[in-house]
C-alpha positions in Angstrom: 64.4 116.2 102.7 64.3 114.2 105.9 67.1 111.6 106.1 67.3 109.1 109.0 70.7 107.5 109.6 70.9 104.4 111.8 74.3 104.3 113.5 77.3 106.5 113.7 81.1 105.9 113.9 82.5 106.0 110.4 79.8 105.5 107.7 76.8 107.0 109.5 78.6 110.2 110.5 80.1 110.6 107.1 76.8 110.3 105.3 75.1 112.7 107.7 77.8 115.4 107.6 78.1 115.2 103.8 74.3 115.5 103.4 74.4 118.8 105.4 77.2 120.1 103.4 75.3 119.4 100.2 72.2 121.2 101.4 71.7 122.7 104.9 67.9 122.6 104.4 68.1 118.8 104.8 66.8 117.4 108.1 69.3 114.7 109.1 68.9 112.7 112.2 71.3 110.1 113.5 70.0 107.4 115.8 72.9 105.7 117.6 72.7 102.8 120.1 75.8 103.8 122.1 77.0 106.9 123.7 79.9 107.5 121.3 79.1 108.3 117.7 82.6 108.7 116.4 85.6 106.9 117.8 89.0 105.6 116.5 88.3 101.9 116.4 91.6 101.2 114.6 93.5 103.0 117.3 92.3 100.8 120.2 95.3 98.4 120.3 97.6 101.4 120.5 95.8 102.8 123.5 96.4 99.5 125.3 100.1 99.7 124.5 100.4 103.4 125.6 101.3 104.5 122.1 98.2 106.6 122.4 98.2 107.9 126.0 94.9 109.7 126.6 91.6 108.0 126.2 90.1 111.3 125.0 92.2 110.9 121.9 90.1 107.9 120.9 87.0 110.0 120.6 87.0 111.7 117.2 83.8 113.7 117.9 81.4 113.9 120.8 77.7 114.0 119.8 77.5 117.7 120.9 80.6 118.7 119.0 79.6 116.8 115.9 76.1 118.4 116.0 77.5 121.9 116.2 80.0 121.2 113.5 77.6 119.7 111.0 74.0 120.7 111.9 73.0 117.1 112.2 70.6 116.0 115.0 72.2 113.2 117.0 70.2 111.0 119.4 72.5 108.7 121.3 71.5 105.6 123.3 68.6 105.2 120.9 68.4 101.8 119.3 66.5 101.1 116.1 64.5 97.9 116.5 62.3 97.8 113.5 62.2 99.2 109.9 58.9 99.5 108.1 59.8 100.3 104.4 56.1 100.7 103.3 55.3 103.3 105.9 58.8 104.7 105.7 59.2 104.5 109.5 61.7 103.3 112.0 60.8 102.2 115.5 63.5 102.9 118.1 63.8 102.4 121.8 65.4 104.8 124.3 68.1 102.8 126.1 67.5 104.7 129.4 63.7 104.9 129.6 62.9 101.9 127.4 60.3 104.1 125.7 59.6 103.3 122.0 59.3 106.0 119.4 58.6 106.1 115.7 60.7 108.2 113.3 59.5 109.0 109.8 61.9 109.4 106.9 62.2 110.3 103.2 65.5 108.4 102.9 67.0 105.9 105.2 70.6 105.0 105.6 71.5 101.8 107.6 75.0 101.9 109.1 74.6 100.0 112.3 78.0 98.4 112.1 79.0 95.0 113.5 79.8 93.4 116.9 82.5 91.0 118.0 81.6 87.3 117.6 81.3 85.6 121.0 82.4 82.0 120.5 79.9 79.4 121.7 82.3 78.1 124.3 82.3 77.8 128.0 84.2 80.4 130.0 83.7 83.5 127.8 82.1 85.3 130.8 85.0 84.8 133.2 86.9 87.9 134.5 89.7 89.1 132.2 88.1 87.9 129.0 87.8 90.9 126.7 86.8 92.0 123.2 88.5 94.9 121.4 85.8 96.8 119.6 85.0 100.0 121.5 86.9 102.6 123.5 85.4 101.1 126.7 86.9 97.7 125.8 90.4 99.2 125.3 90.1 101.2 128.6 89.2 98.1 130.6 92.0 96.1 129.1 94.6 98.8 129.8 93.4 99.2 133.3 94.1 95.5 133.9 97.4 95.7 132.1 98.6 98.7 134.0 97.7 97.0 137.3 100.6 94.5 136.4 98.6 91.5 137.4 98.8 89.9 133.9 101.9 87.9 132.8 100.4 85.8 130.0 97.7 86.6 127.5 96.0 84.5 124.9 94.7 86.3 121.8 92.1 84.3 119.9 92.2 85.5 116.3 95.3 86.1 114.2 93.8 88.9 112.0 95.0 92.5 112.0 93.5 93.6 115.3 94.5 90.4 117.0 98.1 90.7 116.0 98.2 94.5 116.8 96.8 93.9 120.3 99.4 91.1 120.8 102.2 93.4 119.9 100.9 96.1 122.3 100.5 93.6 125.1 104.1 92.5 124.6 105.2 96.2 124.7 103.8 96.2 128.3 105.8 93.1 129.3 103.0 90.6 128.8 103.8 87.3 127.1 101.2 86.8 124.3 100.1 83.7 122.5 98.0 84.1 119.4 95.6 81.2 118.4 93.6 80.9 115.2 91.6 78.1 113.6 92.6 79.2 110.1 95.7 77.6 108.4 97.6 80.9 108.5 97.6 84.3 110.1 96.4 87.4 108.3 93.7 86.7 105.7 94.6 88.0 102.2 98.2 86.8 102.2 99.3 83.7 100.2 100.5 80.9 102.4 104.3 81.4 101.9 104.0 85.1 102.8 101.9 84.3 105.8 104.4 81.7 107.0 107.2 84.2 106.7 105.3 86.7 108.8 104.5 84.0 111.4 108.2 83.1 111.6 109.1 86.8 112.2 106.5 87.1 114.9 107.8 84.0 116.6 111.3 85.5 116.5 109.9 88.7 118.1 108.3 86.8 121.0 104.8 86.5 119.7 104.0 82.8 118.9 101.2 82.3 116.4 99.6 78.9 116.6 97.3 78.2 113.6 94.9 75.4 112.8 93.7 75.1 116.4 90.2 75.5 117.8 89.5 76.9 121.2 87.1 74.6 123.0 86.7 76.3 126.4 88.2 78.8 128.8 88.8 77.7 132.3 89.2 79.5 135.7 87.8 80.1 139.1 85.9 83.3 138.4 89.0 84.7 136.6 90.5 83.1 133.5 93.4 80.7 134.1 93.7 78.5 131.1 92.6 78.3 127.5 91.8 74.8 126.2 92.1 73.9 122.5 91.7 70.8 120.5 95.5 70.3 120.6 96.8 71.6 124.0 96.1 74.0 126.8 97.6 77.5 127.3 97.9 79.2 130.7 96.6 82.7 130.6 95.8 85.6 133.0 93.9 87.4 130.2 92.1 86.4 127.0 91.4 88.7 124.1 88.7 87.5 121.8 89.3 88.8 118.3 87.8 86.0 116.2 85.8 88.2 113.9 82.7 90.4 113.8 79.0 89.9 112.9 76.8 92.7 111.4 74.2 94.2 113.7 71.3 93.4 111.4 69.1 90.9 113.3 66.5 93.6 113.9 66.0 93.8 110.1 64.5 90.4 109.8 61.2 90.5 108.0 61.9 94.0 106.6 62.3 92.6 103.1 65.9 93.7 102.8 68.1 91.3 100.8 71.0 90.1 102.9 73.8 87.6 102.7 75.1 86.1 106.0 73.7 89.1 107.8 75.2 91.7 105.6 72.9 94.0 103.6 73.4 93.7 99.8 73.8 97.0 98.0 74.4 98.1 94.4 77.2 100.5 93.2 75.1 103.5 94.4 74.8 102.1 97.9 71.1 101.3 97.4 69.5 98.3 98.8 66.7 96.3 97.1 64.1 98.5 98.8 63.3 102.0 97.5 64.9 104.9 99.4 66.9 102.7 101.7 70.7 102.7 101.6 73.4 100.8 103.6 77.0 101.4 104.4 79.8 100.3 106.7 80.4 97.0 108.4 76.8 95.9 108.1 76.8 96.2 104.3 78.2 94.4 101.3 80.0 96.3 98.5 81.8 94.6 95.6 85.2 93.5 94.5 86.8 95.9 92.0 88.4 93.1 90.0 85.8 90.4 90.0 82.6 92.5 90.4 81.4 90.0 93.0 79.9 91.0 96.4 82.6 91.7 98.9 82.5 92.4 102.7 85.0 95.1 103.6 84.6 96.0 107.3 87.2 98.8 107.1 87.0 102.4 108.2 88.2 103.5 104.8 85.4 101.6 102.9 82.8 103.0 105.3 84.0 106.6 104.7 84.2 106.3 101.0 80.8 104.6 100.5 79.2 106.9 103.1 80.3 110.1 101.2 79.2 108.6 97.9 75.7 107.6 99.3 75.1 111.2 100.6 75.8 112.5 97.1 73.5 110.0 95.5 70.7 110.8 97.9 71.1 114.4 96.7 70.6 113.3 93.1 74.0 112.2 91.9 74.4 108.9 90.1 77.9 107.9 91.4 79.0 104.3 91.4 81.4 102.9 93.9 84.2 101.2 91.9 84.7 98.6 94.6 87.3 97.3 97.0 90.5 95.3 96.7 90.8 94.0 100.3 93.6 96.6 100.8 95.1 96.4 104.2 98.3 97.5 106.1 99.4 96.6 109.5 102.3 97.5 111.9 103.9 94.5 113.6 107.0 94.0 115.7 110.0 94.9 113.5 108.0 94.9 110.3 105.1 96.4 108.5 102.9 94.3 106.2 100.5 95.3 103.5 98.4 93.8 100.7 95.9 94.5 98.0 94.1 92.7 95.2 93.8 89.0 94.6 96.1 86.4 96.1 97.6 83.9 93.6 95.1 81.3 94.8 92.1 83.6 94.4 93.3 84.7 90.9 93.3 81.1 89.7 89.9 80.5 91.2 88.6 83.5 89.3 89.7 82.1 86.0 93.0 84.1 85.5 96.3 82.4 84.7 98.3 83.9 87.5 102.1 84.3 87.4 103.9 85.7 90.4 107.3 86.6 91.7 108.8 87.2 95.1 111.6 89.7 95.4 113.8 90.9 98.3 114.7 94.5 97.4 116.1 97.5 99.1 113.5 99.9 100.5 115.7 102.9 100.1 119.3 103.6 99.0 121.3 100.9 100.6 123.9 103.3 101.9 121.4 105.6 103.6 121.1 105.2 107.4 118.1 103.0 108.3 117.9 101.3 104.9 116.2 97.9 105.0 114.5 95.5 102.6 111.0 94.8 101.3 109.8 91.3 100.5 107.3 91.8 97.7 105.1 89.3 96.0 103.6 90.6 92.8 100.8 88.7 90.9 99.7 89.3 87.3 97.6 87.5 84.7 100.0 85.7 82.3 97.7 86.2 79.3 96.8 89.8 79.6 99.7 91.0 81.8 97.0 92.7 84.0 98.3 93.5 87.6 96.1 91.5 90.0 97.7 91.8 93.4 100.7 92.8 95.6 101.8 91.7 99.1 104.7 93.3 100.9 106.6 92.9 104.1 109.3 95.2 105.5 110.4 97.6 108.1 109.9 100.6 105.9 106.9 102.3 104.2 105.1 99.2 102.8 102.0 101.4 102.2 103.8 103.2 99.4 104.2 99.9 97.4 100.6 98.9 98.2 99.2 102.2 97.2 101.0 102.2 93.9 99.6 98.8 93.2 96.0 99.9 94.2 96.3 102.7 91.7 97.4 100.4 88.9 94.8 97.7 89.7 91.9 100.2 89.9 92.9 101.6 86.5 93.1 98.0 85.1 96.7 98.6 84.4 99.0 96.0 82.8 102.6 95.4 83.7 103.5 97.3 80.5 101.3 100.2 81.5 103.0 100.4 84.9 106.6 100.0 83.8 109.1 102.9 83.9 106.9 105.2 86.0 108.6 108.4 87.2 108.2 107.6 90.9 109.7 109.7 93.6 113.4 109.1 94.3 115.8 110.4 96.9 118.1 108.3 99.0 116.1 108.7 102.3 112.9 107.6 100.5 113.5 105.0 97.8 115.9 103.4 95.4 116.7 104.9 92.0 114.5 102.2 90.5 111.5 102.1 92.9 111.0 98.8 94.7 107.6 98.4 93.0 109.2 99.0 89.6 112.1 96.7 90.4 109.7 93.9 91.2 107.7 94.6 88.1 110.9 94.3 86.0 111.7 91.0 87.6 108.2 89.6 86.9 108.4 90.7 83.3 111.8 89.0 83.0 110.2 85.8 84.4 107.3 86.0 82.0 109.6 86.7 79.0 111.7 83.6 79.9 114.8 85.6 80.9 114.5 84.6 84.5 113.9 80.9 85.2 112.8 80.3 88.8 111.2 78.2 91.5 108.9 80.2 93.7 109.1 79.6 97.4 105.8 77.7 97.2 107.1 75.5 94.5 110.4 74.9 96.3 108.5 74.0 99.5 106.4 71.5 97.5 109.5 69.7 96.3 109.9 71.1 92.8 113.6 71.3 93.2 114.1 67.6 93.8 116.9 66.3 91.6 118.6 69.8 91.3 122.1 70.5 92.5 122.0 73.4 94.9 124.8 76.0 94.1 125.6 78.7 96.6 125.7 82.0 94.8 125.7 84.2 97.9 128.0 87.2 98.4 130.1 84.9 100.7 129.6 81.1 101.2 126.4 80.7 103.2 124.9 77.3 102.5 126.6 74.4 104.3 127.5 71.5 102.0 126.7 73.3 98.7 129.4 74.2 96.1 130.1 77.9 96.1 130.4 79.9 92.9 131.5 83.6 93.0 129.6 85.4 90.3 132.4 87.8 89.5 134.8 84.9 88.7 132.7 83.2 86.1 134.1 83.8 82.6 133.4 80.5 81.1 132.3 76.9 82.0 132.5 76.4 85.8 134.6 73.5 87.0 132.5 70.9 88.7 129.2 72.0 87.1 128.0 70.0 84.1 126.1 72.2 81.5 123.5 69.4 81.2 122.7 68.9 84.9 119.9 70.6 86.8 121.2 73.4 88.9 119.4 75.4 91.5 121.1 78.8 92.1 120.6 80.2 95.6 121.8 83.6 96.9 120.9 85.9 99.8 118.0 87.6 98.1 117.8 86.4 94.5 119.7 89.1 92.6 123.2 87.5 92.5 121.6 84.1 91.6 119.9 85.8 88.6 123.1 87.4 87.5 124.9 84.1 87.7 122.1 82.4 85.8 122.4 85.0 83.1 126.2 84.3 82.7 125.8 80.5 82.9 123.2 80.6 80.1 125.7 82.4 78.0 128.2 79.6 78.6 125.7 76.8 77.7 124.0 76.0 81.0 120.3 75.7 80.0 118.9 73.8 83.0 119.3 76.4 85.8 116.7 77.7 88.2 116.9 80.5 90.7 115.2 80.3 94.1 113.1 83.4 94.4 113.8 85.2 97.7 117.0 83.3 98.3 118.0 82.3 101.9 116.4 85.5 103.2 112.9 84.1 102.5 113.5 80.3 102.3 115.0 77.7 104.5 117.4 75.8 102.2 118.5 72.3 103.0 120.5 69.8 100.9 
């Protein structure tokens, strides 16, 4: 069987290698526009920051090494410019000679990836304006950084790559500003979690300014200033990380069904045209919860779908179960991760979401290096189905995310996921795992044993008319009456059992314990502020 693969990097090289492992009689040819067929795109910010020292480490496989390893024929600097589905032919042009050549195929896999969006603004072609998409981009940026001519940088785009490059620029002594037109940084986090992350970034010396639009970049040959619709920012360097666009313009008129430039595929990775598949950043997959088309330009998605497509080409009938928007990111002093639906998305999809935010130990509190996780867990109130998790902390947030992914993919309910025998030892976790702890708190909330205001509700004024009571380990809220949980053995002097009381502690746990006691003694109008003063700014 002759299989033509357009594009390399993640999806294309995975498809091709798996096809040869399935049957070495296959003739598999990869046509790749660039020189590099396999590089570590997600590692580029860390090369800039000297976390990864050698540029050779960014190249996963050279074309020659890959060919010898797999048996795949690789033609680099060869750009596909036309697909003829009826003739089963692809026209490609040699980037060096400009000569066109036609390639026949039995099966075609399109994995041409995506390119950075170049904003339609003046000044993008000035010196020291960069993208971060290829090893060459990262090398050029680090060369400028290492020359120590840059003091201030503006990063346009507060997504994962944008924030990672900002962190690594700061590690090199550069003052970064991050600008984004969206209301919040990091897509896929609910607003209160995103605001918390933004606050921590500000504290670490990385200001994130959201809700702004860059209108132009100014400078005399070299960038000097970034102008937005609100104010101007001085800059010696600009990193444009405002999104990517699939490289599919050459497919116009081919008959392939697309949505906003991404190729639509079914669960088998097939397009609407016979014998043509698509994978990677140029293709749509689907959401595992909603079943709706979803764009997941992630190396993980590319590799999973690429491997599956190769098997299907060889006769299997495997269906990709879909994506959850799972992501994890290292930021200054914290790691962040998420999976599934946000609370807002869950409501829009017809669920009746209920959520809780906890601040829990990430390992035994007495163990050196112990810290906290902030976890938001979202479930459907009617079915108790787990829908999403978002987590922030200095520790291994990916563990919490991956447990949630497993539960969501298996359509697990909170009851299904309760009391799991997860790994415990003081260096790694708490006796009741942070995921299980949060699940228990959410179940208590659903069952009416834990009455709360979420941080979002509190920020929207839901606690108006409530008396704030300080339930912290030591008095911590100026002007609020303080109640020591351990001294409560009956009605509390100064607190009327009929009045509305908001109990606030450091993280939420002591306030819950105090609420439990007060309920026993007749106080039925209490609320606990989820996340306590760790997560919320409490004012009287």
